[in-house]
C-alpha positions as CSV (number, residue, x, y, z in Angstrom):
1,M,187.5,95.6,47.9
2,E,184.6,97.8,47.7
3,H,184.7,101.3,48.4
4,E,181.6,103.7,48.8
5,F,181.4,107.4,48.2
6,C,178.2,109.2,49.6
7,L,177.7,112.2,47.1
8,P,175.1,115.1,47.3
9,D,173.1,113.3,44.7
10,A,174.2,110.1,44.6
11,T,176.0,107.1,46.0
12,V,179.0,106.0,44.3
13,V,180.4,102.4,44.5
14,C,183.5,101.4,43.5
15,R,185.1,97.7,43.4
16,L,189.0,98.2,43.8
17,P,191.0,94.7,43.2
18,E,192.9,93.8,46.6
19,A,196.1,94.3,44.4
20,E,195.4,97.5,43.9
21,T,194.5,98.6,47.3
22,P,195.9,101.9,48.4
23,D,198.7,102.2,50.5
24,R,197.4,103.3,54.1
25,S,199.8,105.9,54.4
26,D,198.5,107.1,51.0
27,V,195.5,107.1,51.8
28,Q,196.3,108.7,55.1
29,T,198.0,111.7,53.4
30,R,195.5,112.3,50.6
31,V,193.0,112.6,53.7
32,G,195.3,115.0,55.4
33,H,195.3,117.0,52.0
34,S,191.9,117.2,51.9
35,R,191.1,118.8,55.0
36,R,192.6,121.8,53.8
37,L,189.9,121.9,50.6
38,T,186.7,123.7,51.0
39,K,183.5,121.3,51.4
40,P,182.3,121.6,47.8
41,R,185.9,121.0,46.5
42,M,186.2,118.0,48.6
43,W,183.2,116.5,47.4
44,L,184.5,116.8,43.5
45,C,187.7,115.5,44.7
46,A,185.8,112.5,46.3
47,A,183.5,112.3,43.0
48,A,186.9,112.0,40.9
49,L,188.8,109.4,42.8
50,A,186.0,107.5,42.8
51,C,185.3,107.8,38.7
52,A,189.2,107.1,38.2
53,L,189.0,103.7,40.2
54,P,188.7,100.6,37.9
55,S,185.1,99.9,38.3
56,C,182.6,102.5,39.6
57,T,179.1,102.4,39.1
58,W,176.1,104.5,40.6
59,A,174.1,103.1,42.7
60,D,170.3,103.5,43.0
61,T,168.8,103.6,46.4
62,L,165.1,102.6,47.0
63,L,162.9,103.0,49.9
64,F,159.8,100.8,50.8
65,V,157.3,102.6,52.9
66,G,154.8,100.3,54.2
67,N,152.7,98.0,56.6
68,S,152.8,93.7,56.7
69,F,152.0,93.4,53.0
70,T,155.6,95.0,52.4
71,F,157.5,93.5,55.4
72,G,156.1,90.0,54.3
73,Y,154.1,88.9,57.5
74,L,153.4,85.0,58.3
75,S,155.9,84.1,55.8
76,P,159.6,83.0,55.8
77,V,159.9,86.3,53.6
78,W,159.7,88.2,56.3
79,H,163.1,87.9,57.8
80,Y,164.6,86.8,54.7
81,R,168.0,88.0,54.2
82,P,167.5,91.1,56.5
83,D,171.3,91.8,56.4
84,S,170.9,92.5,52.6
85,V,168.7,95.6,52.8
86,T,168.7,98.7,55.3
87,D,165.8,98.2,58.4
88,L,165.6,102.2,59.1
89,N,163.4,101.1,62.1
90,H,166.0,98.4,63.5
91,E,164.0,95.6,63.5
92,G,165.5,92.7,61.3
93,V,163.1,92.7,58.5
94,G,164.2,91.7,55.6
95,G,160.6,91.1,53.3
96,V,159.7,92.1,50.0
97,P,162.9,94.6,50.0
98,A,164.9,91.8,50.8
99,L,163.7,90.0,47.7
100,F,163.9,93.0,45.3
101,K,167.4,93.2,46.3
102,Q,168.4,89.6,45.7
103,F,166.5,90.0,42.2
104,T,168.6,93.0,41.4
105,Q,172.0,91.5,42.3
106,E,171.3,88.3,40.3
107,A,170.3,91.3,37.1
108,G,173.9,92.4,37.6
109,L,172.6,95.7,39.1
110,N,173.5,98.5,42.1
111,W,170.7,99.1,44.1
112,Q,170.7,99.9,47.9
113,V,167.7,99.0,49.3
114,S,165.9,100.5,52.2
115,L,162.7,100.0,54.1
116,E,160.4,101.5,56.9
117,T,157.3,99.5,58.1
118,S,155.1,99.1,60.2
119,P,151.7,96.5,60.6
120,G,148.3,97.2,60.5
121,K,149.3,101.3,59.4
122,D,148.6,103.5,56.2
123,L,150.2,106.1,54.5
124,Q,149.0,109.0,57.1
125,W,150.8,106.7,60.1
126,H,154.5,107.2,58.5
127,I,153.9,111.1,58.3
128,D,152.9,111.6,61.6
129,H,155.6,109.1,63.3
130,K,158.2,108.3,60.9
131,S,158.8,111.5,59.0
132,A,161.9,112.4,60.5
133,V,163.2,108.9,60.0
134,I,162.1,108.3,56.1
135,G,162.9,112.4,55.3
136,Q,165.9,111.6,53.5
137,R,167.5,111.4,49.6
138,F,166.2,108.2,47.7
139,D,166.5,108.3,44.2
140,H,162.9,105.6,44.2
141,V,160.1,105.0,46.8
142,V,157.4,102.9,47.1
143,L,154.5,103.3,49.4
144,Q,152.0,101.0,50.3
145,S,149.1,101.9,52.6
146,F,146.2,100.1,54.8
147,S,144.8,97.0,52.5
148,T,141.3,98.6,51.9
149,L,142.7,101.9,51.4
150,D,140.9,102.9,54.6
151,A,140.5,101.1,57.6
152,V,137.4,102.9,59.0
153,H,135.7,103.9,55.2
154,P,136.9,100.7,53.1
155,G,137.3,101.6,49.4
156,D,137.6,105.1,50.2
157,P,140.6,106.5,48.6
158,T,140.0,110.0,50.1
159,Q,142.8,109.7,52.9
160,L,145.2,108.0,50.5
161,I,145.1,110.7,48.1
162,L,146.0,113.2,50.9
163,S,148.6,111.3,52.7
164,T,150.5,110.5,48.9
165,G,150.6,114.4,48.4
166,L,152.1,114.9,51.8
167,L,155.0,112.2,51.3
168,V,155.4,113.2,47.7
169,S,156.3,116.5,49.1
170,L,158.5,115.0,51.9
171,F,160.7,112.9,49.3
172,Q,160.8,115.9,46.4
173,A,162.1,118.1,49.3
174,Q,165.3,116.3,49.4
175,N,165.6,115.0,46.2
176,P,162.9,117.0,43.2
177,K,163.4,114.0,40.7
178,V,162.4,111.6,43.3
179,D,160.9,108.1,41.3
180,I,157.7,107.5,43.3
181,W,155.3,104.9,43.0
182,L,152.6,103.5,44.9
183,D,151.5,99.9,45.3
184,S,148.0,98.5,44.7
185,T,148.1,95.7,46.6
186,W,145.5,92.6,46.7
187,S,142.3,91.0,47.3
188,R,141.7,89.9,50.6
189,P,139.3,86.1,50.7
190,D,138.5,87.1,54.1
191,L,136.9,90.3,53.2
192,T,135.2,88.2,50.2
193,Y,133.6,85.0,51.1
194,E,133.1,85.9,55.0
195,P,129.5,87.4,55.7
196,K,131.0,90.4,57.5
197,G,133.6,91.5,55.0
198,H,133.2,94.4,53.0
199,W,133.0,93.0,49.5
200,Y,131.2,89.7,50.7
201,G,129.2,88.1,47.8
202,K,131.5,89.6,45.1
203,P,134.3,88.0,43.0
204,I,137.7,87.7,44.3
205,D,138.8,90.4,41.9
206,A,136.5,93.2,43.3
207,M,137.9,94.3,46.2
208,E,141.2,94.3,44.0
209,K,139.6,96.4,41.3
210,D,138.3,98.9,44.0
211,V,141.9,99.0,45.0
212,R,143.5,99.7,42.3
213,E,141.0,102.7,41.3
214,G,142.0,104.5,44.9
215,Y,145.2,104.1,43.8
216,D,145.2,105.2,40.4
217,K,143.3,108.2,41.8
218,A,146.0,109.1,43.9
219,A,148.3,109.0,41.4
220,A,146.5,110.9,39.3
221,A,146.0,113.5,42.1
222,N,149.9,113.8,42.6
223,K,152.2,114.5,39.7
224,G,154.8,113.7,41.4
225,V,154.0,109.8,41.5
226,H,155.3,108.0,38.6
227,G,152.8,105.5,38.8
228,V,151.2,102.8,40.0
229,L,152.5,98.8,40.5
230,P,149.6,96.0,39.4
231,V,150.7,93.8,42.5
232,G,146.8,93.2,42.9
233,Q,146.1,92.6,39.6
234,A,149.1,90.1,39.3
235,F,147.2,88.5,42.0
236,N,143.9,87.8,39.6
237,R,145.9,87.3,36.9
238,A,147.6,84.3,38.2
239,I,144.1,82.9,39.6
240,E,142.7,83.2,35.7
241,S,145.4,81.5,34.7
242,G,144.9,78.5,37.1
243,L,148.2,78.9,38.7
244,A,146.4,79.8,41.9
245,T,143.3,79.1,43.7
246,A,140.5,81.5,43.8
247,N,138.9,80.5,47.1
248,P,141.3,79.5,49.7
249,Y,138.9,78.5,51.9
250,K,138.2,75.4,49.4
251,G,141.6,74.4,49.2
252,T,143.6,74.0,46.0
253,V,143.6,71.2,43.5
254,P,147.0,69.4,42.4
255,G,149.2,71.9,40.4
256,Q,147.7,75.0,42.2
257,I,149.0,77.3,44.4
258,D,148.0,79.7,47.2
259,L,148.6,83.0,46.9
260,W,147.5,83.9,50.9
261,A,148.5,83.0,54.1
262,G,146.5,81.0,56.8
263,D,144.6,84.2,57.7
264,N,143.4,84.3,54.2
265,Y,144.7,88.0,54.4
266,H,148.2,88.1,54.0
267,A,150.3,86.9,51.5
268,S,151.7,83.7,51.3
269,T,155.6,82.9,50.0
270,Y,154.1,83.0,46.7
271,G,151.9,85.9,47.2
272,Y,155.1,87.9,48.3
273,Y,157.8,86.9,45.5
274,L,154.8,87.7,43.0
275,E,154.9,91.2,44.7
276,A,158.6,91.2,44.4
277,L,158.4,90.5,41.0
278,V,156.1,93.0,40.0
279,V,158.2,95.5,41.6
280,F,161.2,94.4,40.3
281,G,160.0,94.5,36.8
282,A,158.2,97.9,37.1
283,L,161.3,100.0,38.6
284,T,164.3,98.4,37.0
285,G,162.4,97.7,33.6
286,R,164.0,94.0,33.4
287,D,161.9,91.3,32.6
288,P,161.1,89.1,35.2
289,V,161.0,86.3,33.5
290,S,165.1,87.1,33.0
291,L,165.5,85.7,36.4
292,G,165.3,82.3,35.3
293,R,163.9,79.0,36.7
294,E,167.2,78.6,39.0
295,E,166.5,82.1,40.8
296,K,168.3,82.1,43.9
297,A,165.3,83.4,46.1
298,A,162.8,81.0,45.2
299,I,165.1,78.1,45.7
300,E,165.9,79.4,49.4
301,L,162.1,79.6,49.8
302,G,161.0,76.6,48.9
303,I,159.5,77.5,45.2
304,S,160.2,75.1,43.0
305,P,161.5,76.1,39.6
306,D,158.4,75.5,37.3
307,Q,156.6,77.6,40.3
308,A,158.9,80.4,40.1
309,T,158.7,80.2,36.2
310,Q,155.1,80.4,36.2
311,L,154.8,83.2,38.5
312,Q,157.8,85.2,37.0
313,Q,155.2,85.1,33.6
314,I,152.9,86.2,35.3
315,A,154.5,88.9,36.5
316,H,155.8,89.7,32.9
317,A,152.2,89.6,31.4
318,Q,150.8,92.1,33.9
319,L,153.7,94.5,33.4
320,V,153.0,94.4,29.9
321,A,149.8,94.7,30.3
322,D,150.0,97.8,32.2
323,Q,152.8,98.9,29.6
324,R,155.2,98.9,31.9
325,L,157.2,96.6,29.7
326,P,157.7,96.4,25.9
């Protein structure tokens, strides 16, 4: 049986064997006595009881704030294991957060994962419309903004920098030690190979480099940001290695994968899987390669063991390059 104690600064999850489950009358007696305690002492009693149980772990709490690039639009990832995470908008989303949760379970880690997402939005939208929803205490937060940084002025990080600062203040007001990351996403083929695209005529990695530069500036301007997640760089690394096609309009050759969905804008299942691997490695410090070729989420999503291994290796290499793994 699992018992959860929510304390002011953390969540304690305790697992108690069925044979050692307290008698109901004993529990009622304890609760009755606790009513005569002051609130601070009640918290201390709860903590003491939790840590006296046979197995006691502190759960890391994580919130993802983002748009369709986080919730996995146009992919089975969108509604993957939605019951394993808490969707603060109650829309049944699993997405990259659910992949992250699955990875932590396989790694023997205890993370409680929440998400607040809305399609086509930048970070300012979440501030304007969802501050009351997301303004809670979390240990870790991942922030992902509009794919081009600014919908009106592609590549301009000005608004991203301002919005990041506001969100840092919001989360630090609840937890001064909150660990905040920025998710630097991928290049879009539709904006690279289509004549009307902002990055038309440039190499596929050009957009990603501009996006990464913008997120780096947002991190540098806001000291509460731990770092930038190199998701877009991992996409480019997969392309450079030959694992993924650089131009989905031309298709793939045998043995290659397409990191993008059919709209050449959003990610494919492979792309979202790679995104989740990068987030997992950076936040937990665990090597994505340790998940192994039989990783469960990959199997459930139709990613072959060889493909899972290759994507894990790409995530590992990128995290090492960004000095997020030794």
